N, C-alpha and C positions, 0 to 999 in steps of 0.2 A: 274732266270731272264726270261727264256723262257716262263714259265707258266704265269708269270705276263704279259708279252707281249700279250699272247693269251687272257687274260682277258680284256686287253685294246682294242684289236681288236674286241672282241665280242661286246663291247659297241659302238665302233666307226668304221664305215666302211671305214673311210679315213686312218686308220692305215695300212701301207703296209711295207713289209720287202724287203731288197735288200742285196744280197751277191755277192762276186766276187769269185766264184768257190769253196766256203767253206760251202756249205749247210749242209753237214752232220757233219762238225766240229764245228758248231756254233748253237746258239739258233734258227736260221731261220728254221731249220728242224722241230722244234716243232710247230712254226707258220705255216709252209707249210702243216703239217698234219691237222691242224684245219682250215685253210683258203688257200687252194692250189692256187687260182686264184690271190691272193694278195701277193705273194712272187716271186721275180724276181732274178734269178741267171744269171749274166751278163758274167760269165766266168772269167778267170784270167786277168781282166782288171780294176784294182782298181780305176784308175783315171776316167774311164767311170762310175763306180758305184757311185762315189761321184757327178759327174756332173748330172747323171740321177736323183739321190736323190734330188738335188737342183732343177731340173726342176719340179719334182713331187710336192715338197713343194711349189714352186711358183704358182702352180695350185690349191693349197688348201689341198693337202694330207699331211699326217703325216708320213714321212719315218723314218724307223729305219734301220741302215746300219750295217751289221756284216762283219768285215774284221779282219784278224790277225793284231796285233799291228805292227810287223816289216814290213808288206806289206802295211799298211796305209801310210808309208813314201813316197811311190811312188806317192801319191796323194796330196802332200802339196800344190802345186799350185792350184789344183782344190778346195781344202778345203777353201782356202782364197778367190779365185775369184768367185767360183760358189755357195758358201754357206755362208761364214762368212760375206763378204762385205754387202750382202743384209739381213743379220741376219735372215736367213731362219731356220725354225724349223726342222732341221735334227738332229736326234740322232744317234751318232756313238757308237754302242755296240761292243766294241773292245775286242776280245778274245786274249788269248795267250800273255797277257801282262806280263812283268817281265821275270823270268827264267822258260823257258818252257820245258827243259829236253833234250831228245835225238834226236830232229829233226835237229840239226846242228846249227853252229854259226850264220847262217842267220836268224834263227827263234826267237831268243830272243828278247823280246820287252822291251828294257831298255832305250829308247831314246824318247818315246812318250810324256811324260809330258813336257820335255824340248822343243820340237819343237812346241807343241800346246800351251804352255803358252804365246808364243809371239803373238798369234793371238788375236786381240781385240774382245771382245764380246764372246769368247769361254769359256764355263763353263766346268770345269774338275772335275769329280767325281771318286774317287777310293774306292769302298766299302770295308769294313773290313770283312764282313761275308755275309751269304745268307740273313739274315733279312735285312741288309742294302742294298744289291744288289736289292732286290725286291722293297724297298722304293725308291731307286734311279731311277729305271725304271719309277715308278709312277710319281716321281718329274719331270723327263725329259719330260714326256708326257704333263705335264701342262705348260711347258715353251715355250716361243715364239722363242728364238734364238737357235744357235747350241749348242749341249751338247755332251761332250765326257764321256762315261761311260767306265771305265777300269776294265776288268775282267782278273784275273790271271788263271794259269793252275792248281795249287795245291789246294786241299781241305784245308780249314781253319776251326778252331773251331768257333762255334757260340758264340758270346759274347754279343749280343744285344737282347737276348730273355728275356726281362723284361717288366712288364706292363707299366712303365713310359717311355719306349723308344720313342723318337720322332726324326724323321729325318727332318732336315731343311737345304736346300741348303745354303752354305756359312757360316755355324755355326759348329764349332768343338764341340767335346764332351769331357768333363773332366771325365775320367774313374777312376782315382785314384789321390788323393791329396798327395802332398809331399813338402818337404822343402829344399832338398839338390840339386836336379837336375830335369830338366824338360825333359821328353822324348816325343817328337812330332812325331807321327808315322802315317803311312797311309797303307791301304790295308793289305796284309799278315803280315806286320811288327807290326801291332796293337796287335795281340795276342802274338807275340814274346815279345813285349815290356812289356806287362802285366806279362809274365813269368819272364822276367828279373827283373822287380820290386819286385817280390816275393823273388827272390834270393838276391837282394840287401838289402831288408828289414831284411833278416835273419842275415845280417852282419852290421845292424845298419845304413844303408844308405836309406834315405827317397826319393823315386823317384815319381814325379808326371807324370802321363801318359795322354797324350791328343791324342784323335783320330781325325785326320784331314781327313775327307772323302772328303771334297770339297777343292781342292788345288787352284782352281781359281773360284770365288773369295775366297780369303783366310780370315780366322777369325783372323784378326790381333789383335783385342782387347784381345781375350782369350790368344794368344801367348805372348803379351807384359805383361799382368798382371801376367802370370805365371813366365816369365822370371824376373820380378821385385822381385818376392818372393824367387826364388831359386838361381838366379845369374848364373846359367849354363844351357845350352840347348844342347840336343843331338837330331838329327833328324834320322829317320829310314825309309827306303823306298826300295822297290824291283825295283830299277831303278838306273840309273847313278847318281852319287853324283853331276854331273854337270848339272845345269838347271832344276832339279826336285824340290821336296818338300823342301830339304835342302837349295837350292838356294833361293827359295821363302821366307823361314823364315829368311835367312840372309839378304835379301833385306829389310825386315821389320825392323829387329832389328838394322841393321847398320845405319838406318835413324832415327829410334825413340828411341832405347834404346840399345846402343852398349853393346854386351853381348858375352862372349866366346861361340862358337858353334862348335860341332863336328858333322860332317855329316857321317852317316852310309849308305852304299849302294854299288853299283858297281863302283870301283875306276878307271875310265878312261881306261877301257880295254874292249876287246871283249870277250864274255862268250863262253867257249867251250861247246861241246856236252857232256851230261851225265844226270843221273837221277836228276830230278828237286829238290827233297828233299836233295840230296847230294850237289848240287850246292848252295842251300840256306845255308847249313852248311859251304861250302867252302868260301862263301863271308860273313860269320859271321852274317847272318840275321835271324838266329833261335834264341830261347830264350837264350841259352848259349852264343852265339856270341854277342848278344846285351848286355847281362849282363857283359861280359868280357870287351867289348869296353867302356861301360859306366863307369865301375870301373877304367879302365886305365885312362880315361879322367879326372875323378874328384879326 
């Protein structure tokens, strides 16, 4: 994502970067190496970083803001009042989303989708791999309103390296067709869901897998059509099960097509410190965990 941001900055002198004391821990360090005068580190003052970005956007610049997910929580008021209400083109490139590892309980970013979904006009994108992350940065650059790009800590397998891949904001991607259950996944959980589908297939269970990279606006048509076919839906996300992708899917299905839904994610708890990969296993969000929970559900 950092290299893509540099490409955009090379083309457009209005592209600027802002971070709140996290220059070396985010992609802003890459942009600063290429364009040192166009990156601003405002220190550990996240609310100011957001307000500053809104002011620059109001004057015609294209700000990209890099803050850790758990620290962006401090800026909720500024996001609404200084950016979203005016529909300013500020892109939040948010790092350390999801389960981040051994930095402590305060650093896990498992609430961001929930608190940002409530903001009118906010686009929320959670890429599944490096290919999608680069495409998401380019898409955000073309948009006029606020965009939230969600980047996790762990490396994930590349699943979108194919010639026909096309990224479109608001459009989910049907990765695997199935008839017995639909798995709607986002971010890190997309790869895990594909692994789970393989294990389920070996036992005669046909799982349909959908990659929802854009959580808001949600591809309701794709989800409803899949639910009609399978009759059961599982959602998988590296996020709280309250207010995230699972809640967004339930909102749609409860209104349009009442369907049994099982939400996989962090179950209303604070995540302890530990190796990120081990935490993914603990919360059953790896391939084995998703497989086991889908099988239990159906």
